[in-house]
N, C-alpha and C positions, 0 to 999 in steps of 0.2 A: 503494500499499500504505500501511496505517496501522498505526503500531506502537505500543502501549499499554505503558508503563513505570510502576515504581513510585518515581520520582523525588521524590515530594512527601513532605514530613514529616509530613503529616496523614494520619491512616488513612482508607481508601476514597476519598481523592482521589487521581485519576489524571492524569498528565501525557502527552500525546500527541504524538509527532514524526511528522508524515506525510512521506512521500518525495515528492520533487519532480524536476521536469526543467527545466533553466533553460539558454537560449541567447540569440543576441542579438534576437531577437524578443520575450523575455520569459518567465515561469514559468507552469508548470502543474503542480497538485497534486491529491491526493485529499484531501478534508474528510472524508469518513465512508463506510463499508462496512459493510453490513448484517452480514456475516460476522464483522466485529471486535468487534461489541457484541450483548449479549444484551439490551439495553434496545430497549423499542418506542418508538422517537422518532416524534412525529406532528404535530409543530407547529414551525416556524421563525419567527424573528423577526430583524430587523436594527434597529440603532441607530446613525444616522449622527451623530456630534458633531464640535464644533469644538475647538480647543485649550483646555485648561483646564476642560471639561465634565466634572463628576463624576456617574455614575449610580450607585444603590444606596445602602445596603444592602438587597437583598430577596432573599427566598427563601420556600419553604414546606416541608411535611412530605411531600410525595409526589413531587416532580419531580426528575428528572435533567436536567441541562443540559449539553450540550456546547459550549464556548465557545470562540470563535477570534476574530482580528481580523484580516478579510480585506483590510484597506487601512489604512494609516498605523501607528499605535504605541499601545497602551495599557499602563497599570499597572493591574493586575487583582489584586482581593485577595478572598481566600476565607476565611470565618469558620465555624468548625464552631459551629452554635447548637444542637447536641442535649445538653439539659440532663442526659440519662443518660451522657454521655461523658466520659472522663478529659481529652478534649480539648476541652472546652466553652470557647469564647471563645478558643481559639487560633487563629491565623490564619496564612496563607503568602501571600506575594505573587510576581508574575510579571510579567515584560514579554512581552507577545504583540504580535506584529507580523506584517505581511504578508512580512516578511525572514526572521523565525525559523521562521514556520509552526506553533509551537506552539499546542496545544491543553489545554483542561483540562476533565476530566469531573467535574463538580460533583454530588455525592450529595444526595438530599433531606436537611433538617435542617441545610443548610450555607447561609450567606448569601453573595452576591456583589456586589461594586460595582468600575466601573472608570473611571480617569481617562484622558481623552485627552491624551496627551503630544506628538503630532504636531500639526502644523497642522490637520488633520481626521483623521478614522477612522471606519471601518466595523465595528462590532462584531457578531458574528454568535452568535445562541443556537439551539441545537438542543434542543428539549423534549420531554420524556415526558408532560408534562401531560394530562389529559383533562378536558375541560370547556371553561369559560371563564377563561384564564389571568389575565387582567387583573381578576379578582375581588380587590380589595384585601382584603376581609374575610377572605380565605383565606389572604393573604400574611403574612409577617413582615417589618417593616422597622426597621431601625435606623439611628440618626443616623451619619454617616461620620465623626464625630470623639468617637464613645461612648469616653469615657474607660476604660472596661472593656476596650476592645479593643488599646489601646497600639499604634495603627498610626501609623507615620511617613511620612506623603505626602510625595510629593517636591515639591509646592508648598503653598501655605498659602491663596492667594486662588483658589479654586475659583468655578467656574459651577455653581450648582444649581437644579433646580427646588424649586418651593414646597413640594412633597412632601417631598424630599428635605431641605430646609432645616429643616422643623418636626419630621421625625419622630424619634421616639425610643420604641422598644419600651414 
């Protein structure tokens, strides 16, 4: 069972706690149930990262994203990037892990980034995007340390891709 709640301080952002069963063999949990979401998800992506790898900030104007960390632990940050919103550039951070099984439902016009804070992590995106998601011309990207965002990352020496290093909206 998937339980959606409003623990987020940002409007339209949802935090999700999945029920799970754990015993001496390990853990089993539900990540997504169609009946729990009115969103038509149609694409899944995974990213595997090593400690201190930071990915993002990326987003677009149309895509809903259901985010989880299925292995390890990530520091996950979501930014409202809707210029018509009173919450424009406001952010919220979460620790997502295979232990707490929290998920975040990120709406369109929000950006997200994640930093691997465990030895390794496996990050999962469930996307509603139709078409070619990796079309960078349709994405919004902002530098991870953009001063407008005022984000306090848990470490300073992150490992970045060339795109994330150079990017600034």
